[in-house]
Structure formats: structure tokens, C-alpha cells
N, C-alpha and C positions, 0 to 999 in steps of 0.2 A: 776630021782624021788628022788631016795632015796636019794642022796646028797642034794637037795635042801631042804627037811623034814629037813634036820640034820641041816644044813645053817638055815633057819627058826627056828628052836629051839635055838639055838644059840642067835639071833637078839631076842627072846622073851624072854630069860634066862637073857641078857644084860639089856631090860627094867625094868624086874621084880626087879633086882639088882639096880636099878635106884630107882624101887619105895623104896622097903626096906631100904635103905639107902639114901635116900630123906633128913633127919634130919641132917647128919652127910655133906653132900655134898654142900663144900663152894664155891662161887664163883673162888675162886684163884686156887682150888684143878680141877673144872673144866676148867679154863682156861689153867692150866699145861698142864691135860692131853691131851687137844684139840689141845693145841701147836703143841705137840710130834707127834698126830697120823696126825697131819697135814703135817709136816716136813714128816714121814714116805710116805704120799699118795704122796706126790711131788716125792718123791725118787722113789718109785716102775713107776710116771709116766717120767721119765728120764729115769729109766732102762732099759722102755720097748723101747727108741731110742737107746741106749745103750750110754748114756750122764752122766752118775754117776760118771763114772772115769774119766770124763774130769772136773777136779777140778774148773778152772776157772769159769766154768759155775754150776757144782751143788755146789760149797761152797755157792756163792752168793743165791742161788736157794732156799736151803735149812735151810739157814741162815734166807732170809725175810718169809720163809712160818711159821720159829715158832715164828719169831718175829711178824708177821702183827697179830695175834690172840693176843697176851700178852697186845699188844697197843691198840686194834682196839676200846676201850673205853675212848681213852684218844686222846687231840690233839697231840698227836707225831704219830697217822696213818700214816697222809699225809706224816713227815717226813720219818718216814719208808718207805713207798711209793718211794719218791722221791731220797731218795739214792739205794734203788733198781733200777729203774728207771736209773738214772746215774751208775751204775757201771755194767750194762748190756751192754749200750749204750759204755759205756770204753772197755771192753772187744771184740765187734763189733768192733771197730774202730782200737786197737791196738794189736790186735791179729785175724784182719780179713783175713790173709794169711792162720793161721793153722784152724780157725776154718769156718764154710761154715753159711752164713746166717741162710739156715732155720732150723740149730740147737738153735740158738742164739734164734728166731721167737718163734721154738717151743718149748724150752724152759721156755720163757717169757709167753706164750700163759697158759703153764698146768698148773703154777704158781700162775700164775695171778689168774685164774679160781679156783680153788683148795682154794688158798687164803681165796679170799675174801669171800666166802661160810662159810669158818670154822669163820672166824671173824665175819660175822654177829651172827654166832651163840654166840659167845665169848662173843660180843658186848650187845645182847642179856639179858644173864645168869646174865651178870653183873650188867645193867642197873636195875635188877629186882634181887638183891641178896637174898631176900625169896623166890622165886619162881625161882630159876635157875633149879631146877630138873624138875620143868612142864615142862621149855621150853628143858632140854633136851630131854625128853621123846615125846614130841610136835614132833620135829624137826627129830628125829630118827623115832620112830614109826611110824606116819600117812606113811612117804612112803616106807617103812619096810612091812607095813599092805595094803598095794594099792598093790605094788610089790606082795605080796603072792595072795590077791585076783585074783589080774588080770591071775596070773599063774593058779590057779586052774579055777576060768571061763576061761580061754582060752583055757584052755585043756577038759573040759565038752563040749564048745559050741561052742568053736573058728571058723567060717568059715570065713571071709575075712582077710583075712592077710592086715595087718597096712604098714608094711615096708619091702615085703618082699626079696631086697636086700642087707639090713643094718640087720636087727633080722627076719629070716623068723617063728618063732613059735609064733612071736607077732600076735595078732588079734586085730580087731575091739572091739570084744563082750569081750576079756580080758578088754579092756579097760575101756569100760563102768563097768565093773566087779570093776576093779582097783578103779574105781571114788567113787563106792558105797561102799568100803572098806573103802576107804580113809575117806569116811564122816562119815561110823560107827566108825574108829578107834579113828576120833577128838571127837566125842561124848564122846563116851567112856573111853578116859584121860582125859575130861574135869570134867565129872561125876566122875571119881575116884578121882580127885584133891580137886575137892566140898565139897565133901559128905565122903569122908573117910577120907581128909588128913586136910578139916577145910579151904579149901583156900575160901576167902571170898566172892569173885564175878568170875564168869567165863562167858565171853563173848561167849555163844554157838554160834550165829549168825557170829562171826567173825573164830569161827572154824569149820562151814559148810563153808564160802568161801573156809578158806585155803583147807579143805578137796575136793571141788570141783576141785579146780584149782591144788590143787598139781601132782596129777596123770597126767596128759597132762606134766606136768613141768619135772618130777620123769623121764620118760617117755624119753623129750627131752634129758636129762639128760645123759640117757642109750643108747640110740642110736647116741647121738655124740659122748662119751668114744666109742662103738663100732666101730664106723667109722676109730680112732685114730689104733683101734687093728687091723682091717683089714688092714688099709696100713699101720700099722707096722709089719705085718703077724706074727700077737702074739697071742693067746686066751687068756691069762690071764696075768694081770698083777704083779700079785705074786700067789702066792698058800697058803699063811695063813689061810685063811676061806676055809675046807670042800665046792665045790659047787659052791664056787663063785670067787675062785681064791682069790687076793687080797685085801687089806684093800679098793684100789680105786676101786674095780669090786664092792664091797658092797656097798662103801658111794657115787660113784657117781652121785646118783638120790638126796640125802642127800643135795651134794655138790651145786644143783641147787634150791633144796627148801626151803634151810635157808635162802638164801634172800628174798622167797614170805613171810615169817612169819616174818622177819625184820621189809618188806616193811607193809606189814597188820597192823604190831604193831605202825608204824607211824601215820595211819588214823584211828585206833581206840584201843579201851584199850581192852585187850585181859585177863588183871587181874587188876584188883586194891583192 
């Protein structure tokens, strides 16, 4: 409980810092930071399977993890993806005697999931340069708020296990609490940016939709990465954040929910 609370405080501090520094945050700075974070999370994923020291694989994956968020808003994103795919196929064919196919597929899978999620975030913050802080807070804050709500509601009222074989502590009641928390956080962030920071228009209907769908998706991401850890026989991907392990342990839900915000933004205007 104590480490969970500490981790939650750290996450809240990050959100507050973004709010306070929002006028100084530019799309370029955000993109560079997120690209570095993406590469770090991919390195944690590769380290979990002891592939980080296999430079034929890790060098390609880390380069792609940094490059894709940097070019996600340009026409070069597909070129970057094609080069990465071709490079991984090259390694698979010409080094097949020394590298197992399972290692190639795992590295490709984990790198693509992480990089795609982060690239969606950088795409939005760059497409709406004046509102990059809003999207950063929205994508980071809603999953973290929903996770905190699910945890505390689950501890107090949880009776029915959601997925006991993967994560015994998750409950159906906690999931419902997470949905409510996600909606509240989405609306709260909208109100803060609307009335305090003077953002001209906030589509609260779109925020409610994001809040409702966010929690099931964030749990899907959390459970998916938990299965990977279980199969690899590890508890955490790292130890950077107290109570949550590595950056990948903390951002696993964000990776899955960032594309949700991106998809919603394609079909409805969140801010204009």
C-alpha cells in the first residue's frame, strides 16, 4: 500500500509539473522526451528476455523506438517502419543459426506495441501544437487516475476476481471504480484547461467516451504485460519507480490507451 501511494504521488507530481510548465512545453521538447522514454521502455522489455545485450536485435529495436515517435507526424513514419521491418527480417534470415525465431518475434512484438502507443501521443501533441500539454495530461492522467480508483475501490469493495490466474488482486468492482475514476479525471482535466488555462473549447462528450473506454483498455494493457512477465519469470521490468518497477510497468496502460485518444480525435473534435 505504502509504495503504491508513493508511486501515485509521483505520478500526480508529474501531472502538476506539466500543468505548471504548460506554457513552456513545446511539441519538439515533448517529442524528444517521449522518444527517449519510448527507447527506455523498449530496452526494459528487451532486458526482460535478456535480449538487450544481443546488439543485432537491440540496436535495431532501440533505433526504431526512438525514431518512430520523432517522425510519427510526417510522411516518413511508414519509411521508418519499413526500414525496421526489413532490418529485423535481415537479422532473422542471415543470423538464424545464432538467434532463435522466438527472440526475433518477441523483440518485434514488444517494440511495435510500445513504439506505436508513444507515436500516437507525439502525433497528437504535434498536430495540436498549442495544446500539447493538454494531450500529455489527458493521455497520462486518465489511465493513472483510473488505475488509482480501481485499486482503492477494489481494496475496499472488491469481491469478484476479474482475472485470478493473471492478476489475483484485480476485481470486477475495482474495474467499475476505475471507469468512474477515469470519467471524473477526464472531465476534471477538461475543466482545468478550459477555465484555468483558457483553452477555447473542450468537447466534454468526447472526454466522457475516452473515460469510459479507457479503463477496460488500460486493464487489457496491464494484464497483457503481466502475462509477459509471468512467462518470463520476472516480477517487474525494472526498479526505477517504487512500487511499480520500471517505466514499462507504469506506462503499460498508457501505451494501449494513447491510440484510443488518437482514434477519438480522428472522429470527433476534442479541442478547437
